[in-house]
N, C-alpha and C positions, 0 to 999 in steps of 0.2 A: 119455451115460454118466455114472453117478454118480461124483462126485469122490472118494468114499471106497472105491472098488474098489482092490484091492491094487496095481494098477499105476499108480495116480494119487497125487499128493501130497495129504496130509491137511492142508488149509489151516488147520484149527483149531489145529494145532500151531504154525503161524506166528503166528496170532493170540495164542496163549498166550505165545509168545516176546516179542511186542510189549508185552504187559502186564508181563511180567517185566522188560523193558528199563526202563520208566518206574519200576517199583518199585526196581530196582537203582540207577538214577540218583538218585532221591530219597534213598535211604539213604546212598549213597556221598558225595553232595554234603554231606549233613548231617554225616557223619563228617569229611570233608576240611575243612569250615569250622568244625569244633569247635562245632557248634550243637545238641548233644544236650540241654543243660539250660537253655535260654533260650527265651523266646517264649511264645505262647499255649499253655496246657496241652492244649487239644483238638488242636492241631496236633502237639504232642509225642506225644500218644497215637496219633494216626493214623500218623505216621511210624514210631513204635516198633512198631506192629502189622505193618509191612512188613519189619522186620529179620529176615533169615534166611529169609523166605518167598519173595521173588523168586529168591534164589539156589537155594533148594531146588527151585523150579519149573524153573529152568534146568537143573539137574543131572538131574532126572527126565526132562526133555525130551531131554537129550543121550543118556540111556540108551535111550529109545524110538527116537530117530533112528538109533542104531547098529543096533538090532535090525531096523528097517525097511530100512536100507541094505544089510544083509548077508543079508536073508531069502532071496533067490534063490540065493546061494552056499551057504547052509546047506541049503536044500531040495534042491539038486542033488546034494549029497554028492560033487561032483567035487573032487578034491584041489587041482587047479590053481586053481579059482575060490575055494576057501577060502583058499589061500595068498595069492592076490591081494587078497582082502578084508582079511586080516590085515596084509599089507604096507601097504595104504592106511591102516589104523588106526594102525600104528606111525609112518608118515610124518606123519600129522596130529598125532599125539602129540608128535613132535619139533618140528613147526612151532609148536604151542601152547606147548610148554615154552620154546622160545627166546623167543617173544613175551612170555610171562609173566615170564621172567627179566629181559628188558629193562625191563618195567614195574617190577619190583622194584628194578632198578638205579637208576631215576630217583626212587625213594622211595615208590612206591605199594605199601604193605605189605598192602593188602587184595586183591591180585591173586588171581583165581580160575583163570586159564588154566593155570598150571603144575600145579595140582591136576587140572584137566581132562586134562592130558597123562597123568598117572598112571592116571586112570580109563579112558582110551582104550587104554592099554597093557594094562591088566587085561582089558578087553573083548576084545582080540585073543587073549589067552591063553585066555579062557573061551568063545571063539566057538562051539565045538561042544558046550558043556555043556548039560545038561538044564535045564528050567525049575526043577525041584526044587532043583538045586544053586545057582541064583541066590538063591532064598529062604533056603536054608541058609547061604549065604555072607553074605547081609545080616544074618541072625540072629547069626552068629558075629562079625561086625564090631561089632554092638551090644553083645554080651557083652564084647568086648575094651574097648570104650568105657567101659562101666561100671567095669571094674577100673582103667582109666587114671584116671578121675575120682576114684575112691576112694583110690588109692594114690600118685598122682603130683601134683606141685604145678602146677596149671594156670596160675598167674600167672608162672611162671619165664620169663624172657626178655622180658616185656612191660613197657613203661613204665606209669606210673600210670594214664594215660587210654587205654591200649591203642591208641595211635597208632603207636608205634615198637617194633620187635622187635629186641632186642640180639643180636648175634652170629649174625644170620641167614645171614651169608656164611661161617660156619664149618661144618664137617661136622656136628658135634653140634647146633648151633643150627638149621641148615636141616632136618635130619632130625626134630628135635623139633617144629619148626613144621609140617612136612609131614604128620607122622603123628598129632600129638597136640593142639597148642594154637595152630595157625595160624587164619586166618579160616575156612578150609574144609578142615580136616584130613581125611586118608584115613579116620580113625576119628572120627566115623561117616559122613562124607559119601559114601564109596564105597557105603554101603548105599542112599542115594537113587538112585545111578546103577544099581545092580543091580536095584532095584525098577523103574526105568524100563525096563531091558532086558527084565525079565520081563513087564511090561505090554505092551511093544512086540511081544511074541510072541503075544499074545492077540488075539482078534477083537472085544474089547469096544469098541475105538476105531471100529469100522465098524458096530456094531449099536446102533441107537437105544435099544431097550429096555434093553439091557445098560448103555449109558452113563447112562441115567436112573437105573437101580438103583445104579450105582457113585456117581453124583452124590449121591444121597440118603444113602448109607452114609458117603461121605467127609465131607459137610457135617455130619452128625450126629456123626461121630467127632471132627471139628475142634472143635465146640462142647463135646463131652464132655471132651476132653483139657484144654481151657482151664479148664473148671469143676473138674475133678479137681486140676489144678495149683494153682488158687487155694485150694481147700479144703485141700490138703496143706500149702501154704506157711503158711496161716493157722493150721492146727492144730499144726504142728510148730515154729513159730517159738519158743515158750517152751523147747523142748528143744534146738533146733539153732542158735538165733539167726536173725534174718531173712536174713542173708547166707548162712548154711548151708542154710536151707530153699530159698532161691532157687537155690543152687548145684545142689541135687539134684532139685528139683521145678519149677523155673521153665521157661518156654517160650521163653526168649531163646536166640539161637544161640551165645552165649558165656557159659558153657560149653555145648556141645551135648549135653545129657543125653537120656535116653529120652523124657521128656515133650516136649522140643523136637522130637525126631525124628518122633514120631507126630503131633504137632500140625501141624508143618510139612508132612509128607507128606500128611496129610488135607486141609489147606487147598490145597496144590498140586494135588491130584487134583480137588478141587472146582472150582477155576478152570479146569483143563484140560478137564473135561467140559463146563462152560458154554461155553468157547471153541469146542469142536468143534461143539456144538449151534448156536451163533450163526453160525459160518462156514458151516455147512450151510444155514441158513435165509436168511442175508443175504449170501451170497457175492458178489452183483453190486453191493451197495451201495458207493458211492465211499468212504465212511468205512471200511467193513470192508476194502476193497481197500487203502487206505492203511495201515491197521494191519498187514495181512498182509505187505505189502511191507516195512514197518519191521521186522517180526519176521524176515524173510528176510535182513536185513542186520545181525543182532544182533551178530555178531563185530566188524564194522566199527564199530558204535555203541558197543560196549563199550570198544574201544581209544580211539575218538574222544572219548568223554566224559571220559577222563583226559587224553589228549594235547592235545586241542583245547579241550574245555570248561573245563578248569582253568587252562590257560595264561594267559588274560587276567586271571584273578583273582590269579594269582601275580605277574604283571607290575605290576598296579595296587595290590598290597598288600591286596586284599580277601579273600584265601584263607581266613584264619582270623578272620573277622569275628564269629563266634559268634551269628549271627542265623538262627534256623530259618525265619523268614518269608522272608528273602533267599534262603537255600539252596533252599527249596521253589519260589519263583518262578523262580529261575535254572534249576532242574532242568526245569521245565515249558517254559521258553523254549528250552532246549537240545533237549528232546524234540520240540517242535514243529518246530524246524529240521531235526532228524534225520528226522522223518516226511515233511516236504516233500522233503528230499533223496532219501529212499528212493523216494517216488512217482515222481519224475522220472527218477531213475537207472534204475529198473527198466523204464522205457519204452525204454531203449536197450541195457541189459545184462541178461544172465540171472542174474548174481550180483553181490554187492557187491564193492567194491575188495579188501578183505582176504580175502573168500571166494574171489575169483578167484585171488589170490596163493597161498592155501593149496591150491587145486585144481591149480595149476601145479606146486607143490612135490611133489604126489603123483606 
């Protein structure tokens, strides 16, 4: 039986999660160690290219996963099954929100889980919506994002280096961070999630020719958006200043403007299509199996790379050493340990530790 039939897991999604995990760890460790502006230029460029891309891939994958998970309930039209699916999404949202808030409480301002919680709650509300409404919703979110960036102060609440967010535990500060200028605010990050939900309802993931077509389109779009971004920033710098041009036309995730959204979405879809093709072709490879298992424990690894990976650095005073070489090497060491753990854990358990805990919560 082909692994991409509707009743089988699409292992390419797990492979994509595994790549997103290492991208996330590289970026987050660089941020945690305050290593953005030191070290070899080529390494700075490589890690900069990952900023906001791994997270975008994660969110799109989350949207796809929700659509695949609820496909039978939606197709049946049975009210009881739909209500059960919605209840599951709400309970997962609650679990991720609590976990994310705990990470915020220990000082991890870059947490993504409490944003995920909002996305899942929205998914539950929109479970029976048409495909067209997902695209219209994503478009509406992007329009709101444009107006926010034009008329609101994006820097409000942030420290100079964007490491700490003031008043995040007040109602106004938390709401502003959640909706506007946090690391992964609802506007526009919910649009990534809705794009994933829309894609998860299509058969492109299971048709090789369609995947190849989408791969070529996404790769071309990613290159095109980067070229347009550079052209606009260079051409408009005399009018807007370099900072103003980057604010409106850069492809960095902070601030998350339209250029960033389309560039990140295109690059995420490019990686996703490659991963599905690779998993289909080399499914039995031990290396691919290891990556797939690592992706299947992505929630566990996300929390562990903060709680476990950063703890030794905090205790030894190496946390803010400012070396991008050290942060990169440390990220790969942690990822290697996570991959080995995943491979052997999956020999005895169907789900990762936190994945099991969340399933029991449901």
